[in-house]
C-alpha positions, 0 to 999 in steps of 0.5 A, a space after each residue: 602469633 597472628 598471621 601477617 595482614 594481607 596486602 591490598 592490590 588495586 586494579 583500575 580498568 579504563 573503559 575506552 573500547 570493547 575488550 579483546 583477547 589480549 586484555 584477557 591474557 595480559 590483564 584480566 586473568 593475572 589481576 583476578 589471580 591476585 585474589 587468592 593471596 591479596 585483598 583485591 579491589 577492582 574499579 572501572 575508571 570511567 572518569 579517566 575515560 573523559 580525557 578522550 571520549 566525548 560521547 556520553 552513550 559511549 562512556 555508559 556503554 563501555 563502562 557496562 561492557 567492561 564491568 560485565 567482561 570482568 564478571 564474566 571472566 570470573 571476578 567474584 563480587 562477594 570476595 572483592 570490592 568492585 565499583 565504578 570510580 564515579 560512584 566514589 566521590 571521595 576519590 575526587 576530594 582526595 585528588 584535590 588534596 594531592 594536587 596541592 602537594 604535587 609539583 608541576 615538574 613531576 606532571 611535565 615528566 608524565 609519558 602521555 603528556 610528553 608524547 603529545 608535546 613531542 608529536 607537536 614538536 615533530 609537526 612543527 607546531 608553535 604551541 607544544 601543548 596543542 591537544 592537551 586538556 587538563 584532564 590528560 595533564 592531571 591524569 596521574 594525580 587522579 590515578 594516584 587518588 584512586 590508588 591511595 584512597 584504598 591504601 593499596 600496596 600493589 597495583 597490577 599494570 602494563 609496563 607502559 603504565 608503571 610510571 603512573 604508579 611511581 608517580 603515585 608513590 612519589 605523591 604518597 611520599 610527599 604527603 607522608 613527609 608533610 603530614 606523616 605525624 598524623 597520617 601516612 599512606 601506604 606507598 604503592 608498588 607496580 606489579 607487571 603481569 608475567 604475560 606482559 613482562 614477557 612476549 606480548 600477544 600478537 594482533 591480526 596484523 602480526 604487531 602487538 595486539 592493540 586497539 590503537 592498531 585496530 588489530 584486536 580479536 574482540 572477546 565476544 564476537 559471534 562464531 562466524 565473525 570470529 572464524 572470519 577474523 582468524 582467517 584474515 591473520 597474515 601468514 608466509 608463503 611456505 608450502 604445506 609440506 615444508 617445515 615451519 617456524 612456529 615462533 614466527 607465526 602470529 597464529 601459533 603465538 596466539 594458540 599457545 596462550 589458549 591451548 593446553 600444554 600438550 596441544 601446544 607441544 604437539 602442534 609445534 612438533 607437527 609444524 616443525 616437521 612439515 605437512 601442516 598448512 597455515 589454513 589448518 592451523 587457523 582452523 585449530 586456533 578458531 576451535 580452541 578460542 571458540 571453545 574457551 570463549 563460548 561460556 564467557 560470551 554467554 555469561 557476558 550477554 546475560 550480564 549486559 541484558 537489562 535488569 541483570 545483576 550487573 547494576 546491583 553488583 556495582 551499587 553494592 561494590 560502591 557502598 563497600 568502597 565508600 565504607 573503606 574510603 570515608 575513614 581514610 579521607 577523614 584522617 586526611 582531612 584532619 591531617 591537612 587541617 580541615 
């Protein structure tokens, strides 16, 4: 009996800023682990970045930075397909076909669009669509094209992105309803990584680590800057000799995501017993983080250097992606009458 076909997972990475340790824990490591049991595909969603970034140098810089980050973190371009969205024009032809099957009402319910309208209403603006460009409005359709072009079964996303996968599933259902006699898309499902489903990584101000809060710990800070940033994480005024609650400490909550289980258990015990100051805990966090990030930092810098293997890997990945996309798009074209 033949082994069942492996499901296809697709991970899209939007290049809108420097990666931070929250990305590593919540997105990069969980997505890379899927390669063991799935046919895993990864792409840099550089066209998606145009909804918010107007500086072409920033788009290029962030695209290379994100690609180098994932490769430094362990993405094996020989075992996967890894490409830039802009290198696969089939995506954008499929997006038009899908837009012709998507009701405006479905787009009106998209969270990002509704959030802008709500902010405009709260501000008393007459034009509730102020600040909305058509890229943002049609964003879920382009994301659906990314997903469906690879006939993806699973899409790892943060909890706040699950709606986009649900919209892609709705659009796939509409296509299958109209044209299913000729061709049918796989209907994708969202996968929320365990780290995202549970407790989120705190930032340097104690809130959820997020670029929008400017409270991140970037992955590739030089050692002196990393130490200085960790020292700035706020703590309470409990004296050194007093017992402390580890779970209320952003420093400890970051530590437990990176240190080994034995170190975490021992540190928890010492904090609860008293006699450990927050400064000592911050020093421990620096040592643990720096040790884990040192090799990753070196590999990242190697990939970002001119003439590295990065561009060749992306070009080869684009060709693999297009070889996968072209036959599917030919079937779509035939199904709709082209």
